[in-house]
C-alpha positions in Angstrom: 12.7 -3.9 21.1 13.5 -2.4 17.1 14.0 0.9 18.3 12.2 2.0 15.5 8.6 3.0 15.5 8.2 3.1 11.5 10.6 1.0 9.4 11.2 2.1 5.8 9.6 3.8 3.1 6.4 2.9 1.0 9.0 1.5 -1.2 10.8 -0.7 0.5 11.1 -4.3 0.3 11.3 -6.6 2.7 11.5 -10.3 2.0 11.5 -13.4 4.7 12.0 -17.1 3.7 11.6 -19.1 6.3 11.6 -23.4 6.4 13.9 -26.3 8.1 17.2 -27.1 7.9 18.3 -28.5 4.7 15.2 -26.5 2.6 16.5 -24.6 0.3 16.4 -21.3 2.0 20.0 -20.1 1.5 20.0 -21.4 -2.4 16.6 -19.6 -2.9 18.0 -16.4 -1.1 20.9 -16.2 -3.5 19.2 -16.7 -6.6 17.0 -13.8 -6.1 19.5 -11.5 -5.2 21.6 -12.5 -7.8 18.2 -12.1 -10.3 17.6 -8.5 -8.6 21.6 -7.6 -8.7 23.9 -5.3 -6.3 22.1 -3.4 -3.9 20.2 -6.4 -1.9 21.1 -7.1 1.1 20.5 -11.0 3.0 20.4 -11.4 6.0 21.2 -15.2 7.0 20.1 -16.1 10.5 23.1 -18.6 10.7 26.0 -16.0 10.1 24.5 -13.6 12.5 23.6 -16.2 15.0 26.2 -18.7 14.9 29.1 -16.2 13.5 28.6 -13.0 14.8 27.0 -13.7 17.7 28.5 -17.0 17.7 25.7 -19.0 19.6 25.6 -22.2 18.7 21.5 -22.4 19.0 18.6 -20.1 19.6 19.0 -19.2 23.5 16.4 -18.3 25.8 16.2 -15.0 25.9 18.8 -15.0 23.2 19.8 -11.5 21.2 19.7 -13.1 18.0 15.6 -12.4 17.1 16.5 -9.1 17.9 19.7 -8.7 16.2 18.5 -9.8 12.9 15.3 -7.7 13.0 17.1 -4.7 14.3 20.0 -5.3 11.3 16.6 -5.8 8.4 15.3 -2.3 10.1 18.6 -0.4 10.0 19.3 -1.7 5.8 15.1 -1.3 5.1 15.8 2.5 6.9 19.0 2.8 5.0 16.9 2.3 2.0 17.8 -1.4 0.9 15.8 -4.3 -0.1 16.4 -7.2 2.4 16.0 -10.8 2.4 15.9 -12.4 5.8 17.0 -16.1 5.5 16.7 -18.7 8.1 14.7 -21.6 9.9 13.5 -18.4 11.9 11.4 -20.7 14.2 7.6 -19.2 15.1 8.2 -19.6 19.0 11.7 -17.7 19.3 11.3 -15.6 16.4 7.9 -14.8 15.7 7.3 -12.1 18.0 10.1 -10.3 16.5 9.3 -10.7 13.3 5.9 -9.6 13.9 6.7 -6.7 15.4 9.1 -5.2 12.1 6.2 -6.6 10.0 4.1 -3.9 11.6 6.6 -1.6 12.0 7.5 -1.7 8.3 6.0 1.1 5.9 6.5 -1.1 2.4 6.2 -4.2 1.4 6.5 -7.4 2.8 6.9 -11.0 1.9 6.7 -14.0 3.5 7.4 -17.5 2.8 8.1 -20.4 4.4 9.4 -23.7 2.8 7.8 -26.7 3.7 9.6 -29.8 3.5 9.3 -33.2 5.2 12.5 -34.5 7.5 13.1 -37.3 5.1 13.7 -34.3 2.6 15.9 -32.0 4.8 18.5 -35.5 5.3 18.7 -36.0 2.0 19.0 -32.3 1.4 21.7 -31.9 4.2 24.1 -34.4 2.6 24.5 -32.7 -0.5 25.5 -28.9 1.1 29.0 -27.7 1.9 28.6 -27.7 5.7 27.3 -31.0 6.1 29.6 -31.8 8.5 28.9 -29.2 11.1 25.6 -30.9 12.3 24.1 -34.5 12.7 20.9 -36.0 11.6 20.0 -36.0 15.2 20.5 -32.2 15.8 18.3 -31.7 12.7 15.7 -33.6 13.9 15.7 -31.8 17.0 15.0 -28.3 15.4 12.4 -29.7 12.7 9.0 -28.4 13.2 7.0 -30.0 10.1 4.5 -27.0 10.2 6.1 -23.8 11.8 4.6 -20.9 9.4 3.8 -17.7 11.1 0.3 -18.1 10.2 0.1 -14.1 9.1 -2.0 -13.0 6.5 -0.4 -13.2 2.5 2.4 -16.0 4.4 3.3 -17.8 0.9 4.1 -21.9 1.8 6.2 -23.1 -0.9 5.6 -27.1 -1.0 9.1 -29.3 -1.6 7.9 -30.2 -4.9 8.6 -26.9 -6.1 12.2 -26.4 -7.3 14.4 -24.3 -7.0 14.0 -22.5 -10.2 10.0 -22.1 -9.9 10.5 -20.8 -6.3 12.8 -18.1 -7.0 10.5 -17.6 -10.2 7.7 -16.8 -7.9 9.4 -14.6 -5.5 11.0 -12.4 -8.0 7.1 -12.0 -9.9 5.4 -11.6 -6.5 8.7 -8.9 -5.8 8.3 -6.8 -8.5 7.6 -3.2 -8.1 3.6 -2.9 -8.3 2.3 0.2 -10.1 -0.8 2.1 -9.0 -1.9 1.8 -12.3 -3.0 -0.7 -14.7 -2.2 -0.1 -18.4 -3.4 -3.3 -19.7 
């Protein structure tokens, strides 16, 4: 459903940051992009699904999973490094994400921010959008271990600070050389 047989180039970069509501995905994505500088796109599930498509929640057969992965493919084909961030539940988004990963010719880094429900509640109270949804809604979305279970998927525990998490992703995202100069 991507409409692309292959996506990106051998040097393109796709970073996927997933986790429960309030786990810090947006903060991590924004900090990684600030370190990278201009020329890196962030595709936020919240913006694309809730704002662009005006869907309050993921709908069975909804457009959001394909729209988000198609947008990533478009940007990767245009030469942009891409960060996708959101809850991106494995059940709803897994098939579209796996299709994108299979088509992507460059490097793909996948991270799952594993945060306990009580911690998501605590973090949520500090967010600007804290009044947009309730603790009951957050609990209904919560999946304690919603990993995609892909080779190379990195699980980052809630004890990993924003700084440590961003350092890890930026280190992993550095261009690789075929020659080791050590």
